[in-house]
FIKOL-729190 format. One line per field, with one value per residue (C-alpha): residue number from 1; residue in one letter; x, y, z. Coordinates in nm, 3 decimals. Each point is the difference from the previous one (the first is absolute). Example, Ala and Ser with C-alpha at 12.3 -4.5 7.8 and 13.67 -1.06 7.14 Angstrom:
<pts>
num = (1	2) .
residuo = (a	s) .
east = (1.230	0.137) .
north = (-0.450	0.344) .
up = (0.780	-0.066) .
</pts>
This chain:
<pts>
num = (1	2	3	4	5	6	7	8	9	10	11	12	13	14	15	16	17	18	19	20	21	22	23	24	25	26	27	28	29	30	31	32	33	34	35	36	37	38	39	40	41	42	43	44	45	46	47	48	49	50	51	52	53	54	55	56	57	58	59	60	61	62	63	64	65	66	67	68	69	70	71	72	73	74	75	76	77	78	79	80	81	82	83	84	85	86	87	88	89	90	91	92	93	94	95	96	97	98	99	100	101	102	103	104	105	106	107	108	109	110	111	112	113	114	115	116	117	118	119	120	121	122	123	124	125	126	127	128	129	130	131	132	133	134	135	136	137	138	139	140	141	142	143	144	145	146	147	148	149	150	151	152	153	154	155	156	157	158	159	160	161	162	163	164	165	166	167	168	169	170	171	172	173	174	175	176	177	178	179	180	181	182	183	184	185	186	187	188	189	190	191	192	193	194	195	196	197	198	199	200	201	202	203	204	205	206	207	208	209	210	211	212	213	214	215	216	217	218	219	220	221	222	223	224	225	226	227	228	229	230	231	232	233	234	235	236	237	238	239	240	241	242	243	244	245	246	247	248	249	250	251	252	253	254	255	256	257	258	259	260	261	262	263	264	265	266	267	268	269	270	271	272	273	274	275	276	277	278	279	280	281	282	283	284	285	286	287	288	289	290	291	292	293	294	295	296	297	298	299	300	301	302	303	304	305	306	307	308	309	310	311	312	313	314	315	316	317	318	319	320	321	322	323) .
residuo = (x	x	x	x	x	x	x	x	x	x	x	x	x	x	x	x	x	x	x	x	x	x	x	x	x	x	x	x	x	x	x	x	x	x	x	x	x	x	x	x	x	x	x	x	x	x	x	x	x	x	x	x	x	x	x	x	x	x	x	x	x	x	x	x	x	x	x	x	x	x	x	x	x	x	x	x	x	x	x	x	x	x	x	x	x	x	x	x	x	x	x	x	x	x	x	x	x	x	x	x	x	x	x	x	x	x	x	x	x	x	x	x	x	x	x	x	x	x	x	x	x	x	x	x	x	x	x	x	x	x	x	x	x	x	x	x	x	x	x	x	x	x	x	x	x	x	x	x	x	x	x	x	x	x	x	x	x	x	x	x	x	x	x	x	x	x	x	x	x	x	x	x	x	x	x	x	x	x	x	x	x	x	x	x	x	x	x	x	x	x	x	x	x	x	x	x	x	x	x	x	x	x	x	x	x	x	x	x	x	x	x	x	x	x	x	x	x	x	x	x	x	x	x	x	x	x	x	x	x	x	x	x	x	x	x	x	x	x	x	x	x	x	x	x	x	x	x	x	x	x	x	x	x	x	x	x	x	x	x	x	x	x	x	x	x	x	x	x	x	x	x	x	x	x	x	x	x	x	x	x	x	x	x	x	x	x	x	x	x	x	x	x	x	x	x	x	x	x	x	x	x	x	x	x	x	x	x	x	x	x	x	x	x	x	x	x	x	x	x	x	x	x	x) .
east = (-9.698	0.288	0.267	0.248	0.234	-0.255	-0.044	-0.325	-0.075	0.292	0.059	-0.044	0.266	0.372	0.200	0.347	0.090	0.259	0.010	0.142	0.063	0.150	-0.067	-0.024	-0.371	-0.059	0.181	-0.216	-0.319	0.137	0.043	-0.374	-0.093	0.209	-0.217	-0.323	0.091	0.111	0.341	0.210	0.312	0.131	0.300	0.087	0.164	0.059	0.125	0.117	0.183	0.082	0.102	-0.162	-0.015	-0.373	0.072	0.240	-0.230	-0.306	0.194	0.156	-0.341	-0.161	0.304	-0.020	-0.273	0.050	0.156	0.218	0.073	0.193	0.080	0.095	0.149	0.047	0.066	-0.149	0.219	-0.004	-0.086	-0.291	0.074	0.312	-0.212	-0.238	0.290	0.150	-0.330	-0.064	0.339	-0.051	-0.352	0.084	-0.093	-0.356	-0.038	-0.156	-0.308	0.043	-0.296	-0.190	-0.377	-0.004	0.199	-0.039	0.112	-0.089	0.237	-0.195	0.204	0.339	0.133	0.203	-0.274	-0.250	0.233	0.040	-0.376	-0.068	0.225	-0.205	-0.220	-0.228	0.001	-0.297	0.084	-0.067	0.062	0.002	0.035	0.324	-0.126	-0.200	0.062	-0.257	-0.290	0.096	-0.172	0.264	0.299	0.213	-0.186	-0.319	0.136	0.263	0.191	0.358	0.248	0.196	0.268	-0.259	-0.158	0.345	0.071	-0.330	0.064	0.357	-0.087	-0.328	-0.194	-0.366	-0.125	-0.197	-0.336	0.074	0.089	-0.317	-0.208	0.168	-0.001	-0.226	-0.017	0.134	0.065	-0.043	-0.013	-0.262	-0.283	-0.230	0.223	0.007	0.311	0.179	-0.262	-0.378	-0.168	-0.082	0.370	0.097	0.085	0.031	0.292	-0.056	0.284	0.099	0.116	-0.239	-0.077	0.258	-0.226	-0.051	0.217	-0.143	0.212	0.123	0.049	0.335	0.064	0.189	0.118	0.002	0.300	0.011	0.258	-0.120	0.276	-0.131	-0.358	0.009	0.205	0.218	-0.262	-0.269	0.235	0.087	-0.371	-0.055	0.291	-0.124	-0.350	0.110	0.253	-0.294	-0.116	0.120	0.144	0.108	0.148	0.114	-0.078	0.263	-0.094	0.233	0.074	0.043	0.370	-0.026	-0.293	-0.144	0.156	-0.295	0.184	-0.196	0.156	0.035	-0.205	0.206	-0.199	0.243	-0.074	-0.378	-0.254	-0.114	-0.343	0.141	0.268	-0.253	-0.235	0.281	0.144	-0.339	-0.017	-0.377	-0.040	-0.207	0.180	0.019	0.151	0.128	0.123	-0.057	-0.176	0.130	-0.164	0.079	-0.275	-0.249	0.120	-0.032	-0.319	-0.201	0.281	0.138	-0.228	0.104	0.155	0.125	0.098	0.206	-0.039	0.163	-0.257	0.160	-0.015	-0.280	-0.022	-0.069	-0.377	-0.044	0.223	-0.192	-0.332	0.146	0.140	-0.335	-0.160	0.247	-0.076	0.336	0.034	0.159	0.209	0.090	0.342) .
north = (8.116	-0.081	-0.240	-0.220	0.298	0.168	0.297	0.108	0.000	-0.182	0.090	-0.277	0.068	-0.059	0.322	0.152	0.268	0.248	-0.008	0.299	-0.069	0.207	-0.190	-0.356	0.049	0.111	-0.311	-0.221	0.154	-0.001	-0.377	-0.037	0.257	-0.177	-0.307	0.202	0.165	-0.338	0.136	-0.263	0.211	0.306	0.224	0.127	0.325	0.015	0.325	0.041	0.272	-0.231	-0.343	-0.175	-0.377	0.022	0.178	-0.270	-0.282	0.115	0.109	-0.345	-0.161	0.209	-0.029	-0.380	-0.008	0.322	0.058	0.289	0.121	0.309	0.090	0.366	0.121	0.376	0.101	0.313	0.305	0.351	0.131	-0.209	0.089	-0.217	-0.294	0.042	0.023	-0.318	-0.188	0.142	-0.118	-0.351	-0.018	0.165	-0.306	0.028	0.363	-0.112	-0.187	-0.361	-0.109	-0.174	-0.017	0.116	0.242	-0.068	0.231	0.117	0.295	0.248	0.295	-0.138	0.223	-0.268	-0.263	0.259	0.085	-0.367	-0.057	0.294	-0.155	-0.322	0.132	-0.299	-0.152	0.007	0.151	-0.211	0.148	-0.158	0.093	0.137	0.057	0.249	0.272	-0.173	0.036	0.304	0.286	0.262	-0.196	0.094	-0.261	0.204	0.354	0.045	0.315	-0.040	0.270	0.190	-0.269	-0.276	0.183	0.035	-0.374	-0.087	0.239	-0.120	-0.370	0.027	-0.161	-0.048	0.201	-0.175	0.121	-0.141	-0.341	-0.006	0.094	-0.252	-0.296	-0.266	-0.206	0.047	-0.291	0.057	-0.186	0.247	0.017	0.155	0.312	0.278	-0.025	0.177	-0.112	-0.025	-0.307	-0.147	-0.043	-0.154	-0.369	-0.167	-0.212	-0.246	-0.080	-0.359	-0.092	-0.125	0.149	-0.090	0.013	-0.373	-0.105	0.225	0.129	0.355	0.224	0.053	0.375	0.141	0.360	0.100	0.214	0.286	0.249	0.224	0.260	0.074	0.075	0.113	0.252	-0.094	0.101	-0.213	-0.298	0.043	-0.001	-0.315	-0.169	0.089	-0.122	-0.334	-0.066	-0.080	-0.283	-0.357	-0.035	-0.338	0.107	0.312	-0.027	0.220	0.187	-0.052	0.375	0.028	0.047	-0.041	-0.141	0.204	-0.097	-0.204	-0.307	-0.241	-0.277	0.092	-0.244	-0.200	0.030	-0.193	0.238	-0.028	0.278	0.080	-0.159	-0.341	0.007	0.102	-0.285	-0.255	0.150	0.003	-0.383	0.001	0.227	0.321	0.299	0.354	0.253	0.339	0.264	0.336	0.074	-0.316	-0.215	-0.313	0.091	0.033	-0.306	-0.223	0.160	-0.323	-0.222	0.176	-0.020	0.349	0.295	0.318	0.306	0.279	0.345	0.327	0.222	0.314	-0.108	0.153	-0.319	-0.224	0.055	-0.120	-0.299	-0.077	-0.009	-0.239	-0.227	-0.018	-0.127	-0.290	-0.081	0.136	0.159	0.345	0.171	0.366	0.036) .
up = (-6.635	0.235	-0.124	0.186	0.030	0.228	-0.234	-0.161	-0.372	-0.164	-0.365	-0.254	-0.265	0.049	0.014	0.015	0.254	0.118	0.380	0.192	0.371	0.284	0.323	0.133	0.073	-0.359	-0.122	0.222	-0.145	-0.356	0.002	0.061	-0.263	-0.262	0.060	-0.002	-0.329	-0.140	-0.098	-0.176	-0.067	0.180	0.055	0.347	0.110	0.377	0.153	0.358	0.192	0.290	-0.136	0.298	0.040	-0.076	-0.329	-0.112	0.116	-0.193	-0.306	-0.024	0.039	-0.276	-0.225	-0.012	-0.263	-0.197	-0.341	0.118	0.353	0.109	0.363	0.046	0.326	0.021	0.362	0.155	-0.060	0.150	-0.347	-0.126	-0.364	0.021	0.115	-0.293	-0.243	0.145	-0.031	-0.346	-0.122	0.136	-0.147	-0.333	-0.207	0.135	-0.114	-0.326	-0.109	0.119	-0.219	0.277	0.030	0.363	0.214	0.373	0.282	0.350	0.064	-0.209	0.130	-0.107	-0.278	-0.180	0.017	-0.127	-0.289	-0.092	0.020	-0.233	-0.265	-0.014	-0.278	-0.062	0.349	0.234	0.338	0.311	0.346	0.344	0.366	0.139	0.356	0.204	-0.261	-0.219	0.240	0.211	-0.178	0.089	-0.127	-0.300	-0.204	0.039	0.022	-0.268	0.092	-0.122	0.088	-0.263	-0.007	-0.046	-0.292	-0.156	0.037	-0.168	-0.288	-0.060	0.026	-0.189	0.285	0.064	0.294	0.275	-0.132	-0.346	0.142	0.209	-0.304	-0.232	0.238	-0.150	0.320	0.352	0.238	0.371	0.331	0.123	-0.249	0.263	0.011	-0.257	-0.215	-0.284	-0.256	0.010	0.145	-0.342	-0.076	0.336	0.022	0.340	0.118	0.282	0.238	-0.066	0.348	0.264	0.340	0.259	0.307	0.031	0.293	0.273	0.286	0.062	-0.304	-0.166	-0.017	-0.298	-0.034	-0.368	-0.079	-0.249	-0.127	0.285	-0.041	-0.351	0.108	0.366	0.194	0.298	0.257	-0.166	-0.017	0.369	0.092	-0.205	0.174	0.349	-0.081	-0.142	0.277	0.228	-0.225	0.021	-0.349	-0.135	-0.334	-0.182	-0.374	-0.162	-0.317	-0.301	-0.006	0.377	0.069	0.378	0.203	0.284	0.339	0.127	0.125	-0.220	-0.205	-0.368	-0.208	-0.247	-0.324	-0.222	-0.285	0.020	0.033	0.353	-0.040	-0.089	0.270	0.269	-0.085	0.034	0.321	0.173	-0.022	0.004	0.303	-0.009	-0.149	0.138	-0.240	0.116	-0.241	-0.159	-0.329	-0.165	-0.265	0.205	0.248	-0.285	-0.193	0.308	0.129	-0.036	0.130	0.307	0.304	0.111	-0.183	0.166	-0.204	0.156	-0.152	0.107	0.170	-0.149	-0.367	-0.208	-0.208	0.301	0.004	-0.358	0.067	0.319	-0.189	-0.256	0.274	0.179	-0.322	0.009	0.367	0.118	0.345	-0.011	0.268	-0.048	0.159) .
</pts>
């Protein structure tokens, strides 16, 4: 059964929940899951390392109706242990059993969130999509190989590991039910995008380049190749990622999102015209697969992970260019 929220199998009884959120996209999904799970009272812990406008926008939106809301900003530091200590101190009141019926989270690899979740002794665990890590089989959500430091953090904090969260998740909500995910198919629940297709006005397509924190995932040579390839396209907008400090020099106008997630801002900016999305291995291409008339994914030709990502993109009707 699909309810008015556009999510399958709503739960009948009213419930309380602890909601753990790390990104604007997670917050956008979480609002729909709260309705699907018929949650009447919840507490919110929102953690960000970037304090972007999108973070503040979606935190404020979720915080309107909750019993307790905490926004934790712990900026990225050269020594990541200091960042975890900062977050842990801010979130210390959540490091105990909050006596809720549900614990809901998407960032299953976050050490502090995993420690908080493990302390919710009677709560059922509900997970939901974070992004491509959920359905790319070689991501850290599927291959849990923490380094020595990661193992130490888990031991000191008393955290679940990724495998334990996957095993204990009662239900997992996803935008891509046709893809394999972190749980078996019987536990998957589908979420339908609740904005309509924008391709109603006709005319030439509006082309959006989807930004990413490229410097964190690609080397300088790969970024240079991406830039040269995209420079030949007629871009209308550059959709900057919340964690992207500086957009690539492509000469396109940066899209004003007004705090919204990329998907919502793109729909509005297209003004009913066909949409062409260009980007790398970003969840936006997958999330808008049925809405955009054309999707182009750029992958580095010299990355061993590109072939697996290419196969996944093809399943979502996304064109792939190895650059």
